[in-house]
RODO-2510 file (C-alpha; in nm, 4 decimals, decimal comma):
residues 78
     n   res          X          Y          Z
     1     m     3,0144    -1,2549    22,4616
     2     t     3,0833    -1,5377    22,7045
     3     t     3,1523    -1,8779    22,5558
     4     i     2,9841    -2,1694    22,7276
     5     d     3,1427    -2,5131    22,7172
     6     y     2,8482    -2,7522    22,7159
     7     h     3,0818    -3,0331    22,8244
     8     d     3,0790    -2,8743    23,1724
     9     i     2,6974    -2,8773    23,1858
    10     i     2,5643    -3,1742    22,9878
    11     t     2,6163    -3,5085    23,1633
    12     i     2,5499    -3,8648    23,0565
    13     e     2,5000    -4,1274    23,3252
    14     p     2,3962    -4,4803    23,2239
    15     g     2,1559    -4,5181    23,5186
    16     k     1,9848    -4,1816    23,4798
    17     r     1,7082    -4,1278    23,2229
    18     s     1,8322    -4,4342    23,0317
    19     g     2,1658    -4,2697    22,9593
    20     k     2,0172    -3,9705    22,7801
    21     p     2,2146    -3,6433    22,7984
    22     c     2,0986    -3,4514    23,1064
    23     i     2,1700    -3,1116    23,2530
    24     r     2,4208    -3,1059    23,5411
    25     g     2,3198    -3,4522    23,6600
    26     l     1,9562    -3,3498    23,7006
    27     r     1,6777    -3,5627    23,5571
    28     i     1,6027    -3,2960    23,2959
    29     t     1,7271    -3,4047    22,9537
    30     v     1,8569    -3,2017    22,6636
    31     y     1,5597    -3,3381    22,4681
    32     d     1,3182    -3,1988    22,7300
    33     v     1,4606    -2,8488    22,6928
    34     l     1,4716    -2,8639    22,3127
    35     d     1,1130    -2,9872    22,3062
    36     w     0,9951    -2,7033    22,5316
    37     l     1,1710    -2,4481    22,3110
    38     a     1,0200    -2,6062    21,9979
    39     e     0,6748    -2,5851    22,1557
    40     g     0,7247    -2,2107    22,1935
    41     m     0,8281    -2,1753    22,5562
    42     s     1,0687    -1,8903    22,6187
    43     r     1,3867    -1,9321    22,8199
    44     d     1,2266    -1,7335    23,1022
    45     e     0,9185    -1,9585    23,1034
    46     i     1,1360    -2,2695    23,1234
    47     i     1,3379    -2,1244    23,4099
    48     d     1,0178    -2,0168    23,5884
    49     d     0,8805    -2,3731    23,5587
    50     f     1,2148    -2,5361    23,6450
    51     p     1,4049    -2,2988    23,8761
    52     e     1,6917    -2,5479    23,9055
    53     l     1,7818    -2,4489    23,5475
    54     n     1,9507    -2,1296    23,4360
    55     a     2,0102    -1,9522    23,1051
    56     d     2,3504    -2,1178    23,0582
    57     d     2,1870    -2,4607    23,0889
    58     i     1,9502    -2,3790    22,8037
    59     t     2,2322    -2,2438    22,5900
    60     a     2,4332    -2,5592    22,6626
    61     c     2,1437    -2,7705    22,5318
    62     l     2,1390    -2,5742    22,2082
    63     l     2,5166    -2,5996    22,1710
    64     f     2,5043    -2,9737    22,2406
    65     a     2,2331    -3,0245    21,9772
    66     a     2,4194    -2,8112    21,7221
    67     d     2,7395    -3,0070    21,7817
    68     r     2,5566    -3,3379    21,7448
    69     e     2,3953    -3,2211    21,4224
    70     r     2,7310    -3,1048    21,2883
    71     r     2,8719    -3,4519    21,3543
    72     s     2,5805    -3,6422    21,1987
    73     i     2,6306    -3,8209    20,8694
    74     t     2,4364    -3,7036    20,5680
    75     i     2,3159    -3,9784    20,3364
    76     k     2,2431    -3,8734    19,9809
    77     a     1,9457    -4,0242    19,8036
    78     l     2,0207    -4,1973    19,4749
***
């Protein structure tokens, strides 16, 4: 199993897409990919619609989101 380092794929540029995390400097955001997956698109469908993306890009989005979630603070209700 090959390990993907999302830091090599996900980029953040202040002037691009309002500083949202994008894929390899493209104008496609991590949120875009996560939203497409949540709506039921398969990896192959996403790549067919956006041929500038590849399977590693999609995996990097998932890894980025998982890492962000892991770092988020949980607030307990009283």
